[in-house]
C-alpha positions as CSV (number, residue, x, y, z in Angstrom):
1,M,-23.5,-18.2,-6.3
2,V,-26.6,-20.1,-7.5
3,R,-28.9,-22.1,-5.3
4,F,-31.5,-24.6,-6.5
5,F,-33.6,-27.5,-5.4
6,R,-32.6,-30.9,-6.9
7,A,-33.1,-34.5,-5.7
8,N,-34.9,-33.4,-2.5
9,K,-32.1,-31.1,-1.4
10,V,-31.0,-27.5,-1.8
11,E,-27.7,-27.2,-3.6
12,T,-25.3,-24.2,-3.8
13,H,-22.8,-23.9,-6.6
14,L,-20.3,-21.3,-8.0
15,Y,-22.0,-19.8,-11.0
16,N,-19.2,-18.5,-13.1
17,I,-15.7,-16.9,-13.1
18,V,-15.0,-14.5,-15.9
19,A,-11.5,-13.2,-16.9
20,F,-11.3,-9.4,-16.9
21,G,-8.4,-7.2,-17.9
22,G,-10.1,-3.8,-18.3
23,K,-10.6,-0.9,-16.0
24,T,-12.5,-1.9,-12.9
25,T,-15.3,0.7,-13.0
26,G,-18.8,-0.1,-11.8
27,E,-20.1,0.1,-15.3
28,N,-17.6,-2.4,-16.7
29,L,-18.0,-4.9,-13.9
30,F,-21.8,-4.8,-14.2
31,N,-21.6,-5.3,-17.9
32,I,-19.6,-8.4,-17.5
33,V,-22.1,-9.9,-15.1
34,N,-25.0,-8.8,-17.2
35,K,-23.5,-10.3,-20.3
36,S,-23.1,-13.6,-18.6
37,F,-26.7,-13.6,-17.4
38,E,-27.9,-12.8,-20.9
39,E,-25.9,-15.6,-22.4
40,D,-27.3,-18.1,-19.9
41,G,-30.8,-16.8,-20.1
42,I,-30.9,-15.8,-16.4
43,S,-33.4,-13.0,-15.4
44,W,-32.3,-10.4,-12.9
45,Q,-35.6,-11.1,-11.1
46,N,-34.1,-14.4,-10.0
47,C,-31.2,-12.5,-8.2
48,L,-32.1,-12.2,-4.5
49,Y,-29.0,-10.7,-2.9
50,M,-25.6,-9.5,-3.7
51,S,-22.4,-9.6,-1.5
52,S,-19.2,-7.7,-2.1
53,D,-16.5,-5.6,-0.3
54,G,-17.0,-1.9,0.3
55,A,-15.2,-0.6,-2.8
56,K,-16.8,2.5,-4.3
57,A,-17.0,0.8,-7.7
58,M,-18.9,-2.1,-6.1
59,V,-21.3,-0.4,-3.7
60,G,-21.2,3.4,-4.3
61,Q,-24.4,5.3,-4.4
62,F,-24.0,6.3,-8.0
63,N,-22.5,4.4,-11.0
64,S,-21.6,1.3,-9.0
65,V,-22.3,-2.4,-9.6
66,L,-24.9,-2.3,-6.8
67,S,-26.7,0.8,-8.1
68,R,-27.0,-0.8,-11.6
69,V,-28.1,-4.2,-10.2
70,K,-30.8,-2.5,-8.2
71,G,-31.9,-0.8,-11.4
72,Q,-32.6,-4.3,-12.7
73,Q,-33.9,-5.8,-9.4
74,E,-35.2,-3.2,-7.0
75,N,-36.0,-5.8,-4.3
76,L,-32.3,-6.9,-4.2
77,W,-30.9,-7.4,-0.7
78,F,-27.3,-6.4,-0.2
79,L,-24.9,-8.2,2.2
80,H,-21.5,-6.7,2.9
81,C,-18.8,-9.4,2.5
82,T,-18.7,-11.0,5.9
83,C,-15.0,-12.0,5.5
84,H,-13.9,-8.4,5.0
85,V,-16.1,-7.3,7.9
86,A,-14.6,-9.8,10.3
87,H,-11.1,-8.9,9.2
88,L,-11.7,-5.2,9.7
89,A,-13.1,-5.8,13.2
90,A,-9.9,-7.7,14.2
91,S,-7.3,-5.3,12.6
92,H,-4.5,-3.8,14.7
93,A,-1.7,-1.7,13.1
94,C,1.9,-2.8,13.3
95,N,4.7,-0.2,12.8
96,V,7.5,-2.6,13.2
97,Y,7.2,-4.1,9.8
98,T,7.5,-0.7,8.1
99,Y,10.7,0.0,10.0
100,F,12.4,-3.1,8.7
101,K,10.9,-3.3,5.3
102,T,13.1,-0.9,3.3
103,S,16.5,-1.6,5.0
104,G,18.6,-4.7,4.4
105,K,21.0,-3.5,7.1
106,R,18.4,-3.3,9.8
107,Q,17.1,-6.8,8.8
108,D,20.7,-8.2,9.1
109,E,21.2,-6.6,12.5
110,F,17.9,-8.0,13.7
111,H,18.8,-11.5,12.4
112,N,22.1,-11.4,14.4
113,I,20.2,-10.6,17.6
114,Q,17.7,-13.4,16.9
115,K,20.7,-15.8,16.6
116,S,22.3,-14.5,19.8
117,L,19.0,-15.0,21.7
118,G,18.2,-18.4,20.2
119,V,15.0,-17.0,18.6
120,K,13.9,-18.4,15.2
121,E,14.9,-16.1,12.4
122,H,11.4,-15.2,11.2
123,K,10.5,-12.0,9.4
124,I,8.0,-9.6,10.9
125,L,4.7,-9.9,9.0
126,W,2.4,-7.2,7.6
127,P,-1.3,-7.6,8.1
128,C,-2.3,-7.3,4.5
129,S,-5.8,-5.9,4.1
130,N,-6.6,-8.3,1.3
131,R,-5.8,-11.4,3.4
132,W,-8.7,-12.0,5.7
133,L,-6.9,-14.3,8.2
134,A,-3.4,-12.6,8.1
135,I,-3.9,-10.4,11.3
136,L,-3.7,-13.4,13.6
137,Q,-0.4,-14.6,12.0
138,C,1.0,-11.1,12.3
139,V,0.2,-10.8,16.0
140,E,1.5,-14.3,16.8
141,R,4.8,-13.5,15.0
142,L,5.2,-10.2,16.8
143,L,4.7,-11.9,20.2
144,K,7.3,-14.6,19.4
145,Q,9.8,-12.0,18.4
146,W,9.0,-9.6,21.3
147,P,12.3,-10.3,23.3
148,A,14.5,-10.0,20.1
149,L,12.7,-6.8,19.1
150,T,13.1,-5.3,22.5
151,H,16.8,-6.2,22.6
152,Y,17.3,-4.8,19.0
153,F,15.6,-1.4,19.6
154,D,17.3,-1.0,23.0
155,S,20.7,-1.4,21.3
156,L,20.2,1.4,18.9
157,D,22.3,4.5,19.4
158,S,20.9,8.0,20.2
159,K,21.1,9.1,16.5
160,Q,18.9,6.3,15.4
161,C,16.5,6.8,18.3
162,I,15.7,10.4,17.0
163,L,13.3,8.9,14.5
164,K,9.7,9.1,15.7
165,S,9.0,5.6,14.5
166,V,11.8,4.2,16.6
167,H,10.6,6.1,19.7
168,R,7.0,4.8,19.2
169,I,8.2,1.2,18.7
170,K,10.4,1.3,21.9
171,E,7.5,2.7,23.9
172,T,5.3,-0.1,22.6
173,L,7.8,-2.8,23.4
174,H,8.3,-1.5,27.0
175,S,4.7,-0.9,27.7
176,P,2.9,-3.6,29.7
177,S,-0.5,-2.4,28.5
178,E,0.6,-2.7,24.8
179,K,2.0,-6.2,25.5
180,L,-1.3,-7.1,27.2
181,Y,-3.3,-5.9,24.2
182,F,-1.2,-8.1,21.8
183,L,-1.7,-11.1,24.1
184,F,-5.5,-10.3,24.1
185,L,-5.5,-10.1,20.3
186,N,-3.7,-13.4,20.2
187,A,-6.4,-15.0,22.2
188,V,-9.5,-13.4,20.6
189,L,-8.4,-13.3,16.9
190,P,-8.7,-17.1,16.5
191,R,-12.4,-16.6,17.2
192,A,-12.6,-14.1,14.4
193,A,-10.6,-16.4,12.2
194,M,-13.0,-19.3,13.0
195,F,-16.0,-17.0,12.2
196,T,-14.4,-16.1,8.8
197,S,-13.6,-19.7,8.1
198,F,-17.2,-20.7,8.9
199,I,-18.5,-18.1,6.4
200,L,-16.1,-19.3,3.8
201,K,-17.2,-22.9,4.3
202,H,-20.9,-22.1,4.2
203,M,-20.5,-19.5,1.4
204,F,-23.3,-16.9,1.7
205,C,-25.9,-19.0,3.6
206,C,-27.7,-16.4,5.7
207,I,-29.0,-19.1,8.2
208,S,-25.4,-20.2,8.9
209,L,-24.4,-16.5,9.2
210,L,-26.8,-15.9,12.1
211,Q,-25.5,-19.0,13.8
212,A,-21.9,-17.9,13.4
213,L,-22.6,-14.4,14.7
214,S,-24.2,-15.8,17.9
215,S,-21.0,-17.7,18.7
216,F,-18.8,-14.7,17.7
217,Q,-20.2,-12.4,20.5
218,S,-18.1,-12.9,23.6
219,S,-18.4,-9.6,25.5
220,R,-22.0,-9.8,26.7
221,K,-24.1,-11.9,28.9
222,H,-27.0,-12.3,26.5
223,P,-26.4,-12.1,22.7
224,T,-29.1,-9.9,21.2
225,I,-29.7,-8.1,17.9
226,H,-30.3,-4.8,19.7
227,V,-27.1,-4.3,21.6
228,D,-27.0,-2.1,24.7
229,F,-23.4,-1.5,25.8
230,K,-24.2,-0.1,29.3
231,R,-21.9,-1.3,32.1
232,E,-24.6,-3.4,33.8
233,N,-25.0,-5.5,30.7
234,K,-21.4,-6.5,30.5
235,L,-19.4,-9.3,32.0
236,S,-17.1,-8.6,34.9
237,D,-13.3,-8.3,34.3
238,A,-12.9,-11.8,35.8
239,A,-15.5,-13.3,33.5
240,L,-14.5,-11.5,30.3
241,F,-12.7,-13.7,27.8
242,V,-9.2,-12.3,27.4
243,G,-7.1,-15.5,27.1
244,H,-4.9,-17.5,29.6
245,A,-1.6,-15.8,28.6
246,T,-3.2,-12.3,29.2
247,R,-4.4,-13.4,32.7
248,T,-1.0,-14.8,33.5
249,F,0.8,-11.6,32.4
250,L,-1.5,-9.5,34.6
251,E,-0.7,-11.7,37.6
252,R,3.0,-11.7,37.1
253,N,3.5,-7.9,36.4
254,A,3.0,-4.9,38.7
255,I,0.1,-3.1,37.1
256,S,-1.8,-0.4,38.9
257,K,-5.6,-0.6,39.5
258,Q,-6.2,2.3,37.1
259,E,-4.0,0.8,34.4
260,K,-5.8,-2.5,34.7
261,A,-9.2,-0.7,34.4
262,D,-8.0,1.1,31.3
263,I,-6.7,-2.1,29.8
264,F,-10.0,-4.0,30.3
265,N,-11.9,-1.0,28.9
266,S,-9.7,-1.3,25.7
267,F,-10.6,-5.0,25.5
268,R,-14.3,-4.2,25.7
269,K,-13.9,-1.5,23.1
270,F,-12.5,-4.1,20.8
271,Y,-15.5,-6.3,21.3
272,E,-17.9,-3.3,20.9
273,M,-16.2,-2.1,17.8
274,G,-16.4,-5.4,16.1
275,T,-20.0,-6.0,17.1
276,R,-21.1,-2.5,16.0
277,E,-19.4,-3.0,12.6
278,L,-21.0,-6.4,12.1
279,Y,-24.5,-5.2,13.0
280,C,-24.1,-2.0,10.9
281,L,-22.7,-3.6,7.8
282,L,-24.7,-6.8,7.9
283,N,-28.0,-5.2,8.8
284,L,-29.0,-7.9,11.2
285,Q,-32.0,-5.9,12.4
286,D,-33.7,-6.6,9.1
287,E,-36.9,-8.4,9.8
288,V,-36.5,-10.6,6.7
289,L,-33.1,-11.8,7.8
290,K,-34.1,-12.5,11.4
291,S,-36.8,-14.9,10.2
292,I,-34.9,-16.4,7.3
293,D,-34.4,-19.8,9.2
294,I,-37.8,-20.8,7.7
295,L,-35.8,-21.5,4.5
296,E,-33.8,-24.2,6.3
297,P,-34.6,-27.4,4.3
298,T,-34.7,-29.5,7.5
299,K,-37.6,-27.4,8.7
300,K,-39.7,-27.5,5.6
301,E,-42.3,-29.8,7.2
302,S,-42.6,-27.9,10.5
303,V,-42.7,-24.2,9.4
304,D,-45.9,-22.4,10.5
305,W,-47.7,-21.1,7.4
306,Q,-48.5,-17.8,9.0
307,K,-44.8,-17.2,9.8
308,E,-44.0,-18.0,6.2
309,E,-46.7,-15.7,4.9
310,N,-45.4,-12.8,7.1
311,W,-41.9,-13.4,5.9
312,L,-42.9,-13.3,2.2
313,R,-44.8,-10.1,2.8
314,G,-41.7,-8.5,4.4
315,F,-39.6,-9.6,1.5
316,Q,-41.9,-7.7,-0.9
317,M,-41.7,-10.2,-3.7
């Protein structure tokens, strides 16, 4: 992406898309970008930050695109792709898809059960790691097919139930805590999807990123860059956002006090894991990033000169 000032406003545009059919090594990928820069007369000193996924060819310590770019611009600031981070924070494995994937007979039997129960004949989805917003669709589909799936796996004979995968799936479908976790994911993943969509809309604008992260944090009373996950800093079970369907399921099913405590601990672990991953990969404790709102065009007349000077000193450019 390129950003520049024109007609009294800051504009952001896609710089270039280059076709590539070779081996995706760090050297080859860097050479493509470097060649494009040379053809357009762009200096690497004008490159402020880089964003990518976590592939070794992209961000490995040696012989990656990032290591070569830093060889050209030592003050480069790296930002892990926020869309991939949000997706990873929301991921939850699904074994059901794998069971049906390779067997047409199993799929036909499942479709017959869907018909008999009056359930829409939808396939079970796989949460593809390359599709940032696919996890939510996978969870929604699984919940809609939960009765049909339970009926299908309960109807299998003893020989078919010998398979470890079948045993695990049956345990999941009959476990209230597993159903609760899927209901929880169905409620919280839209927030992760909204966060990802926000980042896609605003591209790689760091100011917007901080605003998005502040709304993404739902498990603490006071959003803060330095997160302390001690019990006294957390919301109570009654105040924690878990979704209406999750609360209803808890009220209508006999769940012991200990099971409920374990379930809410798993909900908090989800929030903690996502928050830790975001803070670790996005480096939000960076002093430069925390004060980057001084670049907001609407604040150009009101920014304190001393704050601006301190920010530039921290940027080391």
